[in-house]
C-alpha positions as CSV (number, residue, x, y, z in Angstrom):
1,M,100.1,66.6,98.7
2,R,96.9,68.4,97.5
3,T,97.4,70.8,94.8
4,R,96.9,74.4,96.2
5,A,95.6,76.9,93.4
6,P,97.2,80.4,93.7
7,A,95.4,82.5,96.5
8,L,96.9,85.7,95.3
9,Q,95.7,86.5,91.7
10,G,93.9,89.4,89.8
11,P,95.6,93.0,89.1
12,L,94.6,95.7,92.0
13,E,91.7,97.0,90.1
14,D,90.0,94.0,90.9
15,M,90.3,94.9,94.2
16,K,86.7,95.8,95.8
17,L,85.4,97.6,98.5
18,A,82.8,95.8,101.4
19,F,81.9,96.8,105.0
20,S,80.7,94.0,107.7
21,T,77.6,94.4,109.4
22,L,79.4,94.5,112.3
23,G,79.5,98.3,111.7
24,C,75.7,98.7,111.4
25,P,74.1,96.4,113.8
26,D,70.7,98.3,113.9
27,W,70.4,98.5,110.2
28,D,67.8,96.7,108.5
29,L,68.6,94.7,105.2
30,E,67.1,97.6,102.9
31,E,69.0,100.2,104.5
32,I,72.4,97.9,105.1
33,L,72.2,97.4,100.5
34,R,70.9,101.7,100.5
35,R,73.7,102.4,102.0
36,A,76.4,100.0,100.7
37,A,75.3,101.1,97.3
38,E,75.2,105.0,98.0
39,Y,79.1,105.1,99.4
40,G,80.3,102.8,96.4
41,Y,80.6,99.8,98.0
42,S,80.5,96.6,96.1
43,G,80.0,94.0,98.6
44,V,78.8,93.6,102.2
45,E,80.1,91.2,104.7
46,L,77.6,89.7,106.8
47,R,78.3,89.0,110.7
48,G,75.2,89.3,112.1
49,Y,72.0,91.1,111.7
50,L,70.1,93.5,113.9
51,G,69.8,91.6,117.4
52,T,70.7,88.0,116.0
53,L,74.2,87.3,116.0
54,Y,74.2,83.7,114.4
55,L,73.4,84.4,110.7
56,P,71.9,81.4,109.6
57,E,68.7,82.0,112.4
58,A,68.2,85.8,111.4
59,E,65.1,86.2,109.5
60,P,66.5,87.3,106.1
61,F,68.6,84.5,105.8
62,R,65.9,81.6,107.2
63,E,64.7,79.0,104.4
64,G,61.4,81.0,104.0
65,S,62.9,84.3,103.3
66,I,66.4,83.6,101.5
67,R,65.1,83.7,97.9
68,R,63.9,87.3,99.0
69,T,67.4,88.3,100.5
70,K,69.0,86.9,96.9
71,E,66.3,89.0,94.9
72,A,67.3,92.2,97.1
73,F,70.9,91.9,97.2
74,A,70.8,91.3,93.0
75,R,68.3,94.3,92.4
76,S,70.8,96.4,94.6
77,G,74.3,95.4,92.4
78,V,75.8,94.6,96.0
79,E,77.3,91.2,96.6
80,V,77.9,88.9,99.8
81,A,81.6,89.4,99.9
82,C,81.9,86.6,102.8
83,V,79.5,85.5,105.7
84,S,81.5,85.4,108.9
85,S,80.8,83.2,111.7
86,S,81.9,82.9,115.6
87,A,83.0,79.2,115.0
88,K,86.5,78.3,116.7
89,L,88.2,75.6,116.0
90,A,90.9,75.2,118.5
91,V,89.0,72.8,120.5
92,E,89.2,69.2,121.5
93,D,86.2,68.1,123.9
94,E,83.9,65.9,121.6
95,E,80.7,67.9,122.1
96,E,82.3,71.0,121.5
97,R,83.7,69.9,118.3
98,K,80.6,68.7,117.1
99,E,78.8,71.7,117.8
100,V,81.4,74.2,116.2
101,L,81.7,71.4,113.1
102,R,77.5,72.0,112.7
103,E,77.9,75.8,112.8
104,V,80.3,75.2,110.1
105,R,78.1,73.8,108.3
106,D,75.3,76.0,108.7
107,Y,77.5,78.8,107.5
108,I,78.9,76.5,104.5
109,R,75.2,75.9,103.4
110,L,74.1,79.6,103.7
111,A,77.3,80.8,101.6
112,K,76.1,78.2,98.8
113,E,72.7,79.7,99.3
114,L,74.0,83.3,98.7
115,G,76.1,82.8,96.2
116,T,79.5,83.7,98.2
117,P,82.6,81.9,98.4
118,L,83.9,82.5,101.8
119,V,82.8,81.8,105.4
120,R,85.4,83.2,107.9
121,V,85.9,81.3,111.0
122,F,88.2,81.7,114.1
123,G,91.3,79.4,115.7
124,G,90.1,81.0,119.1
125,R,92.1,80.7,122.8
126,L,94.5,77.7,123.2
127,K,93.9,75.8,126.4
128,E,96.3,76.6,128.9
129,G,98.2,74.1,130.2
130,R,97.3,72.4,126.2
131,R,98.5,74.9,124.1
132,I,100.3,72.0,121.8
133,R,97.3,69.7,122.1
134,S,94.5,72.7,121.3
135,A,96.8,73.6,118.4
136,E,96.7,70.0,116.8
137,A,93.1,70.5,117.4
138,L,92.8,73.3,115.5
139,V,94.7,71.5,112.6
140,E,92.4,68.1,112.6
141,N,89.3,70.6,112.7
142,L,89.9,72.7,109.9
143,K,90.8,69.5,107.9
144,D,87.3,68.2,108.6
145,A,85.7,71.9,108.2
146,G,87.6,71.4,104.9
147,R,86.1,68.2,103.6
148,E,82.5,69.6,104.8
149,A,83.2,72.1,102.3
150,E,84.5,70.0,99.4
151,G,82.6,70.1,96.3
152,S,81.1,73.7,97.4
153,G,83.1,75.9,96.1
154,I,83.4,77.6,99.5
155,I,86.6,78.4,101.4
156,L,86.9,79.2,105.1
157,V,89.0,81.7,106.2
158,L,90.8,81.7,109.2
159,E,91.1,84.9,110.7
160,T,94.5,86.6,112.1
161,H,92.8,86.8,115.7
162,D,93.0,85.6,119.4
163,D,95.6,83.4,119.8
164,F,96.3,82.8,116.4
165,V,98.0,86.6,115.3
166,E,101.3,85.4,114.9
167,S,101.8,85.1,110.7
168,C,104.1,82.4,111.2
169,K,101.9,80.2,113.4
170,V,98.9,80.6,111.2
171,A,101.3,79.5,108.1
172,E,102.2,76.9,110.2
173,V,98.8,75.8,110.7
174,L,97.2,75.9,107.5
175,S,100.5,74.3,105.9
176,K,99.6,71.2,108.5
177,V,95.9,71.5,107.1
178,D,96.8,71.5,103.3
179,H,93.1,71.9,102.0
180,P,92.2,73.6,99.1
181,N,89.1,74.7,101.1
182,V,91.1,76.1,104.1
183,G,92.7,79.5,103.6
184,V,93.5,82.8,105.8
185,L,91.7,86.3,106.2
186,W,94.3,89.1,107.0
187,D,92.8,91.0,109.2
188,L,95.6,94.4,108.8
189,H,95.3,95.6,111.8
190,H,95.9,92.8,114.3
191,P,99.2,91.6,113.6
192,Y,100.4,94.9,113.4
193,R,99.1,96.4,116.3
194,F,99.2,93.5,119.0
195,L,102.6,91.9,117.6
196,G,104.2,95.1,115.8
197,E,105.0,92.7,113.2
198,P,106.1,94.3,110.0
199,P,103.4,94.1,107.1
200,E,106.0,92.6,104.4
201,V,106.9,89.6,107.2
202,T,102.9,89.1,107.5
203,L,102.5,88.6,103.8
204,G,105.2,86.9,103.3
205,N,103.8,84.4,105.8
206,L,100.1,84.5,104.8
207,G,100.2,85.0,100.8
208,P,100.0,81.5,99.9
209,F,96.8,81.4,101.6
210,L,95.1,84.7,101.4
211,R,91.8,84.7,100.3
212,H,90.1,87.8,102.3
213,V,91.4,91.3,103.7
214,H,90.0,93.0,106.8
215,V,90.9,96.9,107.2
216,K,90.6,99.2,109.7
217,D,93.0,101.5,111.9
218,S,93.8,102.8,115.2
219,K,96.1,104.7,116.9
220,V,97.9,104.1,120.4
221,E,96.4,106.4,123.3
222,D,96.9,106.3,127.6
223,G,98.3,102.7,127.4
224,G,96.1,101.3,125.3
225,W,94.8,101.8,121.8
226,R,91.5,102.8,120.2
227,Y,89.9,102.2,116.5
228,T,90.2,105.7,114.5
229,L,88.8,106.2,111.1
230,L,91.2,105.8,108.4
231,G,94.2,107.5,108.5
232,E,93.8,109.0,111.6
233,G,95.5,106.4,113.3
234,D,98.9,104.8,112.9
235,V,98.5,101.1,111.2
236,P,100.5,101.4,107.9
237,V,97.4,100.7,105.5
238,L,98.7,102.6,102.9
239,E,101.9,100.3,102.6
240,M,100.0,97.2,103.2
241,L,98.0,98.0,100.0
242,R,100.8,98.6,98.4
243,L,102.2,94.9,99.3
244,L,99.1,93.6,98.3
245,R,99.1,95.4,95.0
246,R,102.7,94.1,94.6
247,A,101.4,90.7,95.6
248,G,98.8,90.7,93.1
249,Y,95.5,90.3,95.9
250,G,92.8,90.4,94.0
251,G,89.8,89.8,96.8
252,Y,88.0,92.2,98.8
253,L,89.2,95.0,101.3
254,S,86.7,94.9,103.9
255,L,85.8,97.3,106.6
256,E,84.9,95.9,109.8
257,W,84.0,98.6,112.0
258,E,83.3,97.1,115.1
259,K,80.1,98.9,116.3
260,R,78.4,95.8,117.8
261,W,81.3,95.3,120.0
262,H,82.0,98.7,120.7
263,P,78.8,101.4,121.1
264,E,81.5,104.2,121.7
265,L,82.2,104.6,118.0
266,V,81.1,107.1,115.5
267,G,78.0,105.4,113.8
268,P,78.3,103.9,110.3
269,E,76.8,106.9,108.4
270,V,80.1,108.5,109.5
271,A,82.7,105.8,109.5
272,L,81.6,103.6,106.2
273,P,81.6,106.7,103.6
274,Q,85.0,108.0,105.1
275,Y,86.6,104.5,104.6
276,A,85.4,104.0,101.2
277,S,86.4,107.5,100.4
278,K,90.1,107.2,102.1
279,L,90.7,103.5,100.5
280,R,89.9,104.9,96.9
281,E,92.5,107.5,97.9
282,Y,95.2,105.0,98.8
283,L,94.4,102.9,95.8
284,S,94.7,105.7,93.4
285,L,98.4,106.5,95.0
286,I,99.3,103.2,94.2
287,E,98.2,102.7,90.7
288,G,100.6,102.5,87.7
């Protein structure tokens, strides 16, 4: 069995705030960095850029531009918290598998160049009638992806998303993968909102693998739910932060405001400073 370094480490004061570019799909790099510094964010999670979702093909991240992009980040004092791919690894077809691993390699390469330790991946949806085999394929593909990351300092983080929201199932997958370059991204919203999973259960299952956290809030409305500003919904974010503190989590809290997918949401000039302010308030409440 491989030796795994503890995922939860560092005191609460090491928790830093980031936001995903999913929340500001119309901002160029200059505005992203200017606003991040203005609102008090330490990092930016890169999830698409302007009209390009596949980040390695976006202008600032191409071979001829990457040096200038790194310099812009350095001048701003803002870090790249994570690069977030669309790769869905629960695939059996050999051609699909080759394509998704190519995407993983592209994002590992980009993460190395940008100096960030995290690449987000998905499990995706399990194929009907082949759910067990699809889950087995995810394990094997994550092992292969982990091997691609060996020696790079990059951790691939599997998000609690799609058919991999239930934390015990995610933990089972990661236990089978058992690779030091593969961990988990806990989206605080999804296990609670979609399954009603108690946060202490989620963290208990995911804690040994936890490397990154997404933050968002929502409330039940008209038989469904909708995203809200922080504190205006009923996701117990404050309780979740308390649990993370007790566990010693010292990574990023990254706001994933899904403006790219939900254009009806308020703009980033409203949501990003509100979340930053409220998160700092919550963190101050659980100090000591």
